[in-house]
Structures are given as C-alpha cells and as structure tokens.
N, C-alpha and C positions, 0 to 999 in steps of 0.2 A: 769808657775804657781808656780814652786817650788821657783823661784827668788822672786815672789811677796809674797809668804807665809813667806820667810826668812826676806824680808823687813819689813813686818807687825810685825813679831816677834821681830826684832831689835827695831823698833819704840816703841812698847809697853813695851819692857823692859826698855828703857830709860825714858819713861813716868812714870812708876810706881815702879821700882825696884832699878835701879843703882843709886849710889850717884854721885853728880856732883863734879867736881873739886873745885867748890866754897865751897861745904860742906866738902870736905876731906882736912883736914889741916895738914895731916902728909906728910912732904916733901918727905920722903923716899918712901912712897907709890905712890906718884905722879911720882917720878923718875922712879920707876919700871914700871909704866904705860907707860911713855914716851919711855922706852927702848923696849917696845913691837912694836913700830911703825917702820916699815921696809922701809928704804929708797931704792927706785928703780932707781932713776936718780942720779948718782954720781955727776954730774955736779951741782946739787941742794943741795948736802949734807951739806954744810955749812949753807945755808939758813934755811934748815929744822932743823938742830941742834940749830940754833939760836931761832928758834920758840920753840923748846922743852925746852930750858933754860928759855925762856919768860914764858912758862906755869908754870914751877916749881916755879918761882918767883911770880906767880899770875898776869902776864900782860895779860889783856883782849884782846888786839889786837892780841897777839900771840895765844891765844886760838881760836880766831876767824878765823885766817889765817890757822893755823894748822888744825882746824876743817874742813875747806873747802878742804884742801889737802886730808885728810882722806876720805872725802865724794866723791871726784872726782877720786882719785887714779891716779892722773897725775904724781906725783913725789914720792909718797909713795904707799906702797900696800894698795889697798882700804880696808877700815875698817869703815863700816857705824856705828857700835856701838860706836867706839871711836869718830868719827866725830861728831855724834849727842850729846854725852856727852860734848865734847869740846864747840860746839856752845851753848848748853844749859847752860853751866856754865857761859859763857860770857854774854849771854842774860839775865840771872837772875841777874847779876850784872850791868844791865842797859847799856850794850854796844849796841848802836843803830844799827850798822851794823851787829852784830851777830843776833840781833832780826829779822832784815830784812832776813838774810840768812835763819835762822831757819824757820820763817813763810813761806818763799818761798819754802823750802823743804817740809814742810807739805802740801803746796798747790799741789806740784808734787805728793805726796803720795796719796792725795785725788783723783787726776785725774786718778790714777791707781786703786782706790777703792772708788767709789763715794757714796756708801752707808755707809761709815765709817764717821759718823759725829763728831767722836773725832778728826780726822784729820782736819775737817773743823773748829771746835772750837779752837784747838791749832794754826792753821794757822792764823786765825783771831786774836787770842789774841796777838800773837807775832808781827804781822804786824801792829796792832793798836799801841802797844807800840813803834815800830820803827817809826811810823808816829809822835807820840808825841815827840820822841827823835830828830826830824828833818830830818829824813831819807826820802826825797822826793820820791825815787824809790819805797818806800813801799806803797805810795798812789796808784801808778800805779798798783802794784801786788795785793793789797787788792781790788781795784776796779774790776780788772780782776777776782779775786776770787769770789766776790759777784755776778758778772754777770754770771759766769759759774754755780754757786751753784743755783742761781735763776732760770736759764733755766732748769737745770736738775730736780729741785724740782718743777718747774712750779709755782714759787712764784715771781711775778713781783716785789714785794717790794724790794727783794734783788737787782734786776736789777737797779731799780730806786735809791737804795742806792749807787750803784757803780757809777752811773752817777753823782749824787750829790757830791760824795767824790771826783771824778776826776776833777769836775769843781773848786775845791779848789786848784788844782795844781798851783804853782807860775807861773805866766805870761801865763797861759793857753789861755787866750783871746787875746793874741798878736801874730802878725806874727813873727816867729822865724827864723833866718837864720842859726844859728850855734848850738844851743842847741838842740841836738838830743833827750834828754829826753823830752822836751816840744813837739817836733814833734811827738814823739812816744805817748805821752799822748793825743794829738789832734787826732792822728790816731785811737787810741783806743776808744776815745769818739765817733767818727764818726761810728766806726764799732759797738759799743754797741748800739748806737741810731738806726742804720739800723736793727740790730737784734731785737730790741724792736718793730719796725715797723712790722717786718716780723712776730713776735710772736702774737702781739694783733692788728695789722692794725692801729696803733696809728700815725696819720698824723702828729702830732706835733713832734714826734720822727723822722719822716722822714725829716722834715724841719730842725731839729737840726742836723741830719746827714749831710745834705747839708752845714749847716753853718761850722761845724767842718772840713769837708773834704775840703771846699773852703779856709778856713783859713790856713790849712796845706799846700795846694798847692800854696799858695801865697809866700811861702818861695823860696829860690834860690837853692833848692836841684836839683841835676842833675841825669840823667839816670844812673843806673836803679832804683834808690831809690824811685822815685815817681810813678813808673808804676802801682803798685797795687792800689794806691789811686786814680789815674786817672780813672782806670777802675771802682773803686767803685763809684766815684762821677758820672761818665758817666751813671752807673746803676741806681743811685738814680734819676737822672734828666730824666730818660727814663720811670719812673713809671707812667707818665701821671697824677700826682697829683699836683695841684696848690701849690707852695712852695715859694712865695715871702718872702724874709728875710730882705730886705732893706726897709726902709720907702719910701712911694711914695713922689716924689717931690711936691712942692707947685704949685699952678696954674701958678704963674709967672715963676717958673723954667721950668715948662712943655712947656710954650709958647716960652721961650728963647730957649729951646733945639730944638724946631721944626723950628725955623727961618732959620738956615743954610741948612735945607734939601731941599729947593726949588732950582731950577736952573739946571745947566748941570749935566749930570751923571758923575760918578767917572772914574778915570783912573788907577785903581788898577791893579797890574800885570805886570808893566813895570819897577819895581825896585824903583820907587818912592813911595810916600805916596798917597794912593788912598783916595777917598771920597765916601760917600754913593751913590750908583747908583740910577736911577729913571728917568733920562731924564727930558725934559721940561714938566711941568704939562700940561696935556690935549693934548699933541702932542708927535710925535716921530721924531727921527733924519730924516732930509730931508723934513719934513712937512707932512709926511704920517699920515692919520687919525688914531686916536687911541681911545679906549674906556676909561671909567673912570679909573684913576690910582688906583691899589690895595692899600688897607689900609696898612700904614707902622708903625711899632713900631720905637721908637726913643731911642737911647742910651742917658743916663742922660748927659746933658751938650751939646749934639749934636754931629755931625760927627767929628768935629776936636778933641773934648774930647775923642771920641772913638779911633781915630787914635793915640792920645797921650797914651792912656791906652795900646794899643797893643805894642807900642814902649817900654814902661816903664816896661811891665810885661812879654815880651818874652825873655827867656834866650837863650844864645848861648853857649851850653855845650862845656867845655874846650876840650873834645876829638875831637869834630867836628871842633873847631876852630883851633886846632893844625894841623889838616889834611886838613884844608881849605875846608871842606865840607859844602855846603850850599844847600838850597832848599826851596820849597814853597808848602804848603798844603792848601786846601780849606775845611772849616768846614761848614757844613750845620746844621741849628738848627731852632727851632720854638720859637717865643716869644709868650708865653701864655697870656690869657686874664688878668692875674694879673701882667704881665711884666716879669714873671720869664722865664729863658731859659730852654727849655725842649728838649728832644730827639736830643741831639747833636751827630754828627757822621762825620767822614771823608769822604767827597764826592769826593775828588780828592787828592790822596796822592802824596808824593814826591819820592817814592820808597826807602826812608830812614826811617827806623822804628822810630829812635830818633826824627827825625824832625816832623813826623807825630804826635807823642805823645806829643811833646812840643807845637805844634800848637794847638792841642786839649786842652792841659792844659791851655793855654792863654785864650781860649774861655770859659772854664769851671769856671774860677775865675772872669769872668766879673760880675759887679754888675747887679742887676735886672734892666730891661729897663722900659721905659714908654710904656704901651701897645698901640696897634693900636686901632682905633675906626672907626665904620661906621659913615655915615653921621649924623645918629640920636644920636651919642655919645655913642653907645653900644660898649664895648670892644670886640675885636675879635682876633683870632690868626693871626700871620703873620709869613711868611717863610722869612728867611734870609741866606745869605752865607757870610763867611769871609775868606779872603785870608791872611795867616800869613807867612811871609818869615823869614827864619832862615839863617842869615849870607848873605842875598841878598841885605841889605840896604833898603828894603821896604816892605810894606804890603798894602793891599787894602781891600775895603769892597764892597760887592754887596748886593742889596736888591731885593728879588723876581726875581733874575736873570737879573736885569736891569743894573748892572754894566758892564763896558767893559774896 
C-alpha cells in the first residue's frame, strides 16, 4: 500500500507540478539533475553517461532511453520521478517511442488503481499520439487498455473500440510467419473477442475469435509458443455454437468434392497418405450385409485436397526433428450442420505432448467443411476422426470409424 501511494504521489507531481526538461532551458540545472542519477552497474557506466550528455544537449532519444532506465532501475538507482520527467519531456516534443512508453506506464499505473480516471486519460492521450507517430506497438497497448477499461467499467463501447482499433494493425488479416508483433495482435484480437462473447453472449464475437485464433495458428510457430492459443481455439470450438466463417462452396464445387468419396475405404495409419474411410456404399468388407451408410460431411475439394491440407499445414518442430522423434495422434471432431468443426479433441495420443498439440493444431486450422445431409437434404451433424503423423511420412483420415 505504501509503495502504491508513493507511486501515485510521483505520478501526480509529474502531471501537475514538476517542470519538464523540455521547459527547463538552463543547461546547468539540467546537468545538476543528471548528476543525481546514480549508476549501479559499472559495466554500463559509459552508456549511461552518454545518455546523460544527450539529455543535456536536448537529444530526445537519450531522454527516452534514460527515462526507461530510471523507471526500471536495471542499471541506475530506480527513480520514478526522474524517469517520468524524462519520458514526459521527450513525449511532449513528439518522440513517438517516448509517447508509447509513457502511455504504457500510465496503463500499468491504472491497472494498480482502476478508479483513477486520470491515469486512463493520460495513458490514452499518449498512446494515441504514439499511434499517429507511427508506433505500431501503441495500437496493441491502446487496444488492450480500451478492452480492460471497458470490462472494468462495464461499457462495451470501449471493448468494441479496442477491437476496431486493433483491426487497423498493419497486415493483421494475413498469415504471418516471422512478425511476432502481428502474431501478438492477432492473439489479442482473438482474446478480446472471446471475452466479449463471455461478457454479453455475442455470437458474432465468438465467430471472430475463431477467425483470429485460426489465422494466428496458421503460422509456423513452434512449441511452446502456440500452446495457449491452441487451448483457446479448442475452447471456442467446444462452445456448441454454429460458427462457419468460410463461404459455402457453390453447388458445382460441392458435387465435385463428393465424387472422390465413393469407393474403397482408406488406408491411413501405415505411414502412407490415407483417404477418407467409409467402405463400399451399401456393403461391408467381405460382402457382409450393412445398413444405410451414415451421413458424411466432406472436406472442401474432396479427400485428396484434405490430405494435401494436412501435409501442407502440419509442422515438424525443430526440437523433435533434431532428436528424430516422431509419432501419430488421432483427433476426433464433429462437423456441425453449418459445416464448422466443433468439439475437437485428442482421441488417441502419441505419448509426446508436442506431437499431440501439433496434430490438434492442424485440425483446428482446417477450413469449414461441406455439411452432411440426410436423404431429404436436411443438414445433420457428422462425426469424424483424423490421423495426423509428425515425422512419420504419412497421415490418414477416418470417417465415423470406417477408416482402417
């Protein structure tokens, strides 16, 4: 409590009473202020001294970097008052990174005292300026700030504002392999949308959560980075809410997709590429009598396209590859009446956690299917399983347990 009170006092003094280095043009006074900063890591002494000299000369980047050092206390004695003054000075002179840092600190202050609206207004002000200055990280923090504030105040408009702002992040709608900032923005969008659904049961928000998590998981991230998002998307798809996000194929595409499904059952599970199971229509192996074939959903483009999808979207993590670890996991799921995959789960694991998670990820990022239909054309749910091999050279697919 005493530390929080001290922090509040420091912030308020910077807001209303202390002059900034931008306003104080007396070089001797600034030098005296710099002399107060105590260096605690002698290995960084020259770097810190260079920052001090830069501040005396009015260099904004030096103000920003030295301000961060004073706030963190990593290489100098922590001095929140000095740190905020330095950041405030650079921010007021339109240094975008300082504006981002200052706004982010006010966000942290607000998290410690959520009833202090001045922290919210100050944080939003500086983060907005940073966004205008081209600091893309500020889009993420400002969106996060709006979301947390909206949830706390029970004002959905702020949550919606955070979503709309985050959707403006550069390349947000594309699969990103290397840009962690884009991946973080996609993850945050999925999380905010999921929270919005939990807050007001907005099914559109739940579908959006599916869209952003699925896009995120299409990247080539490796364990353990993707694990929380696999769990999140699995939770979204287990809500039992129809959530198709891909357009339905045309009648011609649907008919073409179903053509390869007839014929022999698949041979998944032997290290080769399997095909959808199902056996001969109207019959069983060996000519044994069999009842009507259960309704089957269809992967867009047919079974061969599904196998190609699994091949192209299953990653072999470097850690497993270097140790020559391989395995296979079976994922069970339901194709809902709108064609969306729901209730995915690992039905037969490989005993290797990473392999099981990667196999689950592959199924989670599948496009929506063509739903199964009864004889009268009514869409119905259909149960399926998929075998995904990691480092085995093959994968197979089974439908309703008919694959072998």
